[in-house]
N, C-alpha and C positions, 0 to 999 in steps of 0.2 A: 899023738894027740897032745901030749904035754908040751912038746916043742912049739907048736903053733900058737898056743895061748900066750906063751912068753913073748913071742914076736909082736903080737897085737898090743900088749901092754907097753912095750918099749916104744912103739910108734905114737901112741897117745901121749906119752910123756914128752916126746920131742916136738909135737905140734904147737900151734898158736893158742894161747889161753883164751877162753870166751869173754872174760871181763875186759880184755884189751880191745876186742872188737866193739863191745858195748861202749867203751869209753870213747873210742874213735867216732862212733855214730853220734854220741851225745855232744862231743866237741863240734862235729860238723853241724849239728842242729843249732847249737849255741852260736856258732859263727854266722850261720845263715840268718838267725834271728837278730844278731847284732847288726849285720849288714842292712837288714830290713828296717830296723829301728833308726839306724844312721840315715838311711835314705828318707825315712819319714820325717825325722828331725830337720834334715836339710830342706825338704819341701816346705815344711812349716816355716822355717827361717826365711826362705825366699818369699813366701806369701806375706809374712810379717813385714819384710822389707818393702815389698810392693805396697802394702796397706799404709805403712808409715810414710812412704813417698807420696802416696795419694793424699793423705791427711795434710802433709806439709804443703803440698801444692794448693789444696783447698784453703788452708789457713792463709797462705800467701795471697791468694786471690781475694779472700774476704778482707784481709788487711789492706790490700790495694784499694778495694772498693770503699772501705771505711775512710781511708785517707782522702780519696777523691770526694766523698760526700762531705767530709769535714772542710775541705778546701772550698767546696761550693757554698756551704753555709757561711764560712768566713767571708767569702766574696759578697754574698747577699747581706750579711751584717754590715760590712763596710759601706755598701750602697745605701742601706737604710740609714746608717749614721750620717752619710753625706746629705741625704734628703732632709733628715731632721734638722741638721745644721742650717740648710738653706731655708727651711720653713721658719726656724727660729730667727733668722736674719730678717725675713719679711715681716714677722710679727713685731720685732723691735723697731723697724722702720715705721710701721703703721702706728705703733704706740707713740713714737716721737712726733708724728704728724698730728695725732689726736691731742696730745698735750699742748702742742703749739697752737692749734685752733682754739682750745679752751682758754689759754692765756690771752690770745688775741681778743676773744669775746669779752673776757673780763676787763681788759684794758679799754675796749670800746664802750662798755657799760659805764666805767668810771669816767671816761671822757664825756659821755652824754650827760651824766649828772653834773660834772663840772661846768659844761656849757650851759645847762639849764640854770644853775646858780648864777652864772655870770649874766645871762640874759635877764633874769629876774632883778638882779642888783642894778643893771644898766637901765632897765625899764623904770624901776623905782626912782632912780636919779633923774631920768628924763621927765617923769611925771611931776616930780617936785619942782624941777626947773621950769617946766611949762606952766604949772599952777602959779608959780611965783611971778612970772612975766606976763601971763595972759589970764585975766580973771573973767572974761566974758563967758556967757553960758554956751555960746557956740564952740569956743575953744575947749571948754571943759567937756562938751559932748564928744568932740573929736578925740581928745585925750582918752576919755573913757572907752571909746571904741577901740583904740590902739591897745589899751590895757587888756580889754576883753579878748582881742585877737591873740595877744601874746599868751594870756592865760589858757586859751583854747589850745594853742600849739604846745604849751608846756604840759597840759593835761594829756594830749595825745601821746607825747613823748613818754610821760609817766606810764600810760597804759601799755605802750610798747615794752617798756622795761619790766612791767609786771608779768609779761608772758613767760611761761615756763621755758627752760632751756634744755636742749638735748645733751647727750654725753659729749657731743662735739662743741657745745657752747652756743649753738645756733638757736634762735628763737623759734618756738613751736606755735604756729597759728591754730586756732580752734574753730574758725569759721571762715567764710568767704571774705568778710570785711578785714579780718586780720591778715589773710593771705594778701590782699591788695596793699595793706600797710607794709608788709614785708617786701612786696614788689617795689614799692616806692623808695624803700631804703636802698635798693639796688645792690645788695651784697650777694644774692644768689638768684637763680632762675627757679620759677615755680610752674608746675604743670598740674592742673586740677583734673580729677577723674571721677567717674561714676561707674562702678562695676555692678551689673545686674545679672542674676542667674548663677547657679552653682555649676562648677566644673566646666566653665566656658572661658578658656584663656583669652585675655584681652591685652593687646599691645599698648603700653603707655610709655612714651619716650624710649629709653633703651632697656625697658623692663617689661616682662610679660607677667600679668597678674591673673591668677585663677582662684576664684572664691570657693572655699571648701565648706564652710559652715558659719552660721551667725547665731549668737546668743544675745537677743535684744534685752533680756532682763538684766544681764550682767554687763551689757555694753562691751561684749567680747566677740572676737571673730577669729577664724583660721583661714589663712591663704597660702597658696604655693607661689613663690616668686622665682622666676627664671631669669638669670643674668648671665650673659655670655654662654648660653647652652647648659648652665648649671642650675638645676632645680632644687630649691630648698623650701621646705614647709615650715611656716611660722604658726604655731598652735596657741590658741587662747590668748591672743594679744588684745590689749585694752585700747579703747578709743583714746586718741591723742597721744599714744605711746609710739615714738619714732622707731622705725626699723632701719638700722644702718647697714649699708652694703657698699662694696667697693667694686666698680666696673673694672674689667681687665685693662691693664696698661696704665692705671692711674692710682695714685696714693690719696686722692681726694674722694671723700665719701659722699654718696647720695643718701637721702632720707625718704622713707616711705611712711606717710602718716595718714591714718584713717580718722576723720573727724566725726562721722556719724554712721550708725548701722540701723538697718531695718530688715524686714523679711527678704532674704535672698538679695540684699543690696548693701553696698558700702560706698561711701563718698569720702574724698580726701584730696591729698596732693602729694606730688613728688618734688623734693627740693634738691637742686643740683648746683654745684659750684659754677661760677661764671665762665671759667676757662675749661669747660668740658670739650671733648673732641667734636669736630664739626658734624660727624654722622649722628652723634647722640643729640646734639642741639637741633638738627633738622627733624629727627624723629619726634622730639619733644614738641616742636612747634606745630 
């Protein structure tokens, strides 16, 4: 019995210790956990790379779209600048035409006054000469008649000069008699009109007139004027106040003048340059 016990003790001493096995197991577990963590980190890195690539692609597309939008806006701005420059050129040309017409009107007025003074001086000389050479009552009557005729002509000319002038320098007639006086002067063509009823477009020359409202107490009116298919409303305009407009294809202005207003009715005239296109002249006649 004693011999068997000693043998067992010797075998246990020569076997593998228990802590070594435990250490091996722990190392295996740690290795497996490290591999799992490495695989997890690798997966997250790939996902991060994919997300970063997607964001870069999205940013690139957004940048491309913004550049395209900016180029489009730049093109539109250039087009708008070109249109504004063109409009400015037209305005400058019209302004030069208007200033030229005004200077011409002032020169004509000065010329008329000078001619009146010359006529009066010449008539005074003629009267004195005739009175000195012919003393008979019949001759004096004839001379007095001539003097009266000249005075009447001078008075009519003075009345013409007293007419108000528009921004173009043209005389503004206030009634039918003054319109006839301007016709006889022969500087422009005149078309008289009567527009009756509201919201009823009426063709007058190369202009379509639509009466919108009338204020008889204040002598004001509102109309819609259509020139070359462009409709413009003129609000609260006063009697004998000219409305200037430019037909297409010309730098010479027409004038729309209302001389009188009554209930749902306006009367006046349209003044046009002598060298208007044939179509407008035919329509006006």
